N, C-alpha and C positions, 0 to 999 in steps of 0.2 A: 369018855371025854373028861379031861381033867376039869377041876372046878374053875369057874369064871372064863372058860375058853368059849369064844363066840364062833359059831359054825360059819364057814364061808358062804357068801351069797350066791345063789344060783339064779341065772337069767330066766325070766318068765316070758321072754320074747319068743314067739313060735318060730321054729326053723323051717325054711322052705326045703323042698326036696333037693337032694344032692347039693346041699349048701352047708358050708362049715358054720359052726355056731357063730352068731353075731356078724356074719359077713353080709355087707350091704351090696345088693346087686348094682352094677354100673347103670348110670342114667342113660337113657336113649333119647336122642333129639326128637322133638315133636314138630320141628319146622319142616313144612312140606318141601320136597325137592322138586325143582323144575326139571323139565325134560332135558336129557343129555347134560346134566349138571351134577358134578360130584356133590356129595353131602356137604351142606353148610357153605358151599362156595357162593360168594356174593357176586352177582353179575357186575362187570365194570360199568361205571357211569358213562353215559353218552352226553356230549355237549348239546345244549339246546340253543347255543349262540348261532344266529343265522350267518351263513358264509356269504361274503361278497363275491362278485364274479371274478373268476381266475385268481382266486385266493386260496392258499392251502388251509386246511382245517386249523382253527384257533390261531392263525398267524395274525399278529397285530401289525397294522400298517405303520411304517415309520412316520415319526412326527415331522411335520414340515415347519420350518421357522416362519413366524409371522413378523419378524423384525424387518422393516423396510431396508432394502439394500441401497447404499449410495452408489453414485456413478462409478463404473469401472472397479467394483469391489466384488470379490468372489463370494459365493454363498456362505453364510455363517461365519465369515471372517470378522474377528473382533479388532477394531482399530487399536493400535498400540496406546498404552496408557501414557499420559504425560504427567510428569512430576508436578505436584502442587506444593512441594516444600519450598518455601521462600529461600532464595539465596542470600547469604550474609554478605555484607559489604566486603569488597576486595581488601585483602590484607595490605597494609601500607608497606612500602619498600623498606628493607632493613638497611640502615645507614650506620656505619661505624666512623667515628671521629678518632683518628689515631693519636693516642696520648703518648708522645715521646718526650714530654717535658717542655713543650713550647706551644704557644698559640692561645688564642682567646677561646678556650674550650667551651665554657658554659654559655657564652653569648652565641657561639656557633651552634651549640646543641639546641638552644631555645629557638633560634631562627629556623633551623632545619626541621624541627618538630612542627613548627607552625606551617612550614611548607608542605607537610604531609608525610614526613619520614618517621619511621620507628627507630629512634636514634639511641646509640650507645656510645659512650666515651670510654675507651679501653686501650690498654697496651697489649692485649691478647692478639697475637699474630694469626691464630686460627680464626678468630672472629673477623679480623681484618680481611683475611683471604676469602671467607665465606659470605660476607655481606653483599647485598645487592649493589651498594655504592660505598666507596671509601673516600673519606675526606682527610687530606693532609694539610693541617693548619701550620702556622709559623709566624713568629714575630721576633724582632731582635736581629742579631748578627747571623749572616749566612753560615759562617764556620761553626757557630754554636748549634744551629739547627741541624747541620749535617752530622755533627758529633752525636747529637741525641738520636738521630735516625740510625746511625751506625752502631751505637751502644745497644739499641733494641734489635739490631739486625733486621730492620724493617725494609731496607732497600730491595732485597730480592722479592719480597712479597708485593711491593708496589710494582716492580718491573714485571713480575709474572702476571699480575692482574691486567696490566696494559697489553701484554703480549697475547693474553687470552681473550681480549675484547671486553674485559670487565671494567665498569666505569670507575674513574678516579677523578677527584676534584681537588686541586691545590689552591690554597688561599694565601695571599701576600708572600711571605718568605717561603711558605709551603709551595708556592708556584715557582719561586726562584730556584730552589734546590732541584727542580725537575730538569733544569738546563745542565749543560756539560760542566760548567765551572762558575764560580763567583769570585770576584776580586774586590777586596775591601782593605783599604789602607795599605796597599801594596802586597797584601797576602792573597795568594790564589788558592782556593779550596775546590777540590773536585766535587762535582755534583752527581746526580743520578744518571745523567746523560740520556734522559727520555725525550728531551727537546734539544734541537741543535743550537749552538751558540752559547754565550756567556752573559753574566750579569755584572754590570759595572756602575760606577757612580753617575748620577744624573748630571749632564753638562749644563747646569743652570746656576744662576747667581743665588737664587733662593732655594736652599736645601735645608731641611727636608721639604718635599712636596706634601703639604698637609692641607686637607680640606676637600671640598666638593669640586668635581670637574666633569666635563662632558667627555663622552667616548664616541668613537666612530666605529660602530659595530661592523663586523665582517659580514659580507653578503651571505644570506641563507643561514645565519647564526641560529643555533638552537637555544643557547643561553639567553640571547637578547630578543627572542621571538615575542612579538606583541608590544615591545617597548618602543616608544617614538624616537626618532632621530634627535640627538642632543640630550639624551637622558643623562643625568648627573649621578655619580657615585662618590663614595667617600674614600680618599687616599691618605696614607701616611707612610712615606718611604723616602729613602735617600739613594737607593740603587734600583736599577731596572734592566730589563732586556731590551734590545733594540732590533728593528728589522720589520719586514712586512712579508706577506705571503698568504696563501689560503688558510682560512680559519683564524687569522690574526685580527684582533680588535685593538685599535690604537687610541691613545690620549696624548695631549700636548701640554707639556709644562716647559715652556720656552723651546723645547725640542720634542718631536714625537717619540714616544716609547711604547712598548707593548703593554697594553692594559689587560688583555685576556687572550687566551689561546684555546682553540678547539681542534684537536687532532684525533679523530676516531673516538675511542673510549676515554681519552685523556682531555680533561678540561681544567682550566686554571685562570685565576683572576689576580691581578696585582692589587686591586682595591679590596676593601672588606665588604662583601655583600651583607654580612650580618649586622653591619653598622650603617647600611645605606638606605634605610627607610623602606618605603613602598617599592622602589626600584629594585633594591637588593632582595626583598621578599619575592618579587616576581621572578627574578633570575633564579633564585634557589628553588622556587616552585617548578620552573621549567626543567631544572636539572633533576629534581626528585621525580617528577612525572616521567622523565625519560627512562628511569630505572624500571618502570612498571613491567 
């Protein structure tokens, strides 16, 4: 053995017969085996839960609802839920006052807003077509108002609304241009033709007709609903339409003339409701409410 070489260790564990060195014999189970049972097999557990009559083993009886049933209600039916979300107030009708360069725009805007409308003053024809209600104002000369409407090309929009049953309200000269024509100082100007007849000078000694006057409302009028007979409105004009018929409200200034017209979706007043105090406010409120 060379110097400093350590001899390999030899095991001192005694070897069993026919056993290789250091081989450990496999362990044998000491658990006793039951009869007809393979080694180490654990017998299945048997339930100790008592069985009810005519009930299969371990079957759990279905749960029965203890909720009392209302009359004519099937078992377990849950009544439909009702929304508890509060509803917001109804949106006000959208009202457009057509700005074609004529009319008491701001006073009409304020009056219609107080009547409950969501009011816009605009020359936008798309807005005029889409609004819940369209107001056509007007002051001054018939020919000048028609020129403004034609310059804006608003005539077809007004006519299409009426044909489609969409509400339109004309005020003062805005009412007059709805007729077939207007004659002023010998000049005849073509109107929109949505109402029959024409507009001519008042046959009176005192012209213009200016101030408060009573009207005779048409039977079953929507505009004058709730207003007493003889209610007074504010007028300022020298020309008017004449005639009578269904939906026509009249006023007399020496001679009767048309004070208001209601024909389906088309309404119009010769007087100024925005300047007519409580009576005018009630009339505008009736019209705005009808847009709902």
